[in-house]
N, C-alpha and C positions, 0 to 999 in steps of 0.2 A: 409422624415426623412433621415438624413445623418449619415455616419460613417466616421469621420475625413475628411469631405468635399467630400466624394464619396457616391453615392447612394447605396442602399442595393444590387442591382444586380451587380453593379461594385465591391462592397466589396466582394461578393462571388467569382467573377472571379479573381480579383486581390489577394484575400486571398488564393485561390487555387494555383495561380502562386507562391505566396510567400511561401506557404507550400511545393510545389513541389521543389522549389529552395533549401529550407532548407533541404528537404529530400535528395537531391543530394549531398549537401555539407556535411551534417552530416552522410551520408552513412547509412540511415535507410530505411526500406522497409515498406511503408504504402500505403494505397489506396487513391483514389481521395477524398473520403469523409473526411478522416483524414487529408489530406493535406489542404483542405478548412477550416476545424475546427482549425487546428494549425495556419494557416495564419491569420484568423480573430481573434482568441483568443490571439495569439501572438501580433498582432497589438494593441489590446485593452489593454492588460497587460502592454506592453512596453510604450504605450502612457500614461497610468496612472502613471507608475514609472517616466517617463520623466517629466510629469506635476508636480509631487511632487518636482523634482529637478529644475524646472523652465526651462527645455530644450524642444525645439520643432523642429521637422523636417519640419514643415509647414503643409499645407493642400493639398489635391489633391491625385491623384492616385499614383504618384511616391513616395510621402512621405508615403502613406499607404503601398506601396510595400516594401519600405525600412524597416519601422517599423514592418510590418508583417513578413518579412524575418528574421530580427534580433530576434524578439520576438519568432518566431517558433523555431529558433535554440536554444534559451535559454530554451524553454519548453522541447525540445528533450533532451538537456543536463541535465536538472533537473530530467526529468523522468528516464533517464539512471542512474543518481546518486542514485536514490532511488531503482531502479529495478536491477541494475547491468549492465554489458557491453553487455548483450544479445541484440537481435533485438528488436526494438521498434514496 
């Protein structure tokens, strides 16, 4: 079974990297598990949104990294909007 053209183990690794990058850019302080979750969920959410708009970054781990990073940044932004400017 694939996630955007990447296997599940690769999705966890690339999702963790995407979440970590988002953590660095958004200046939030989260742990490894939350980075992985944000990267994977961010990629899934952003892929769904882009699919509705007819846009695709393609398949493979680079596309997954890009969508995971952007999606994780969006999730952190949305979480902060509802919670306030405190730490995530």
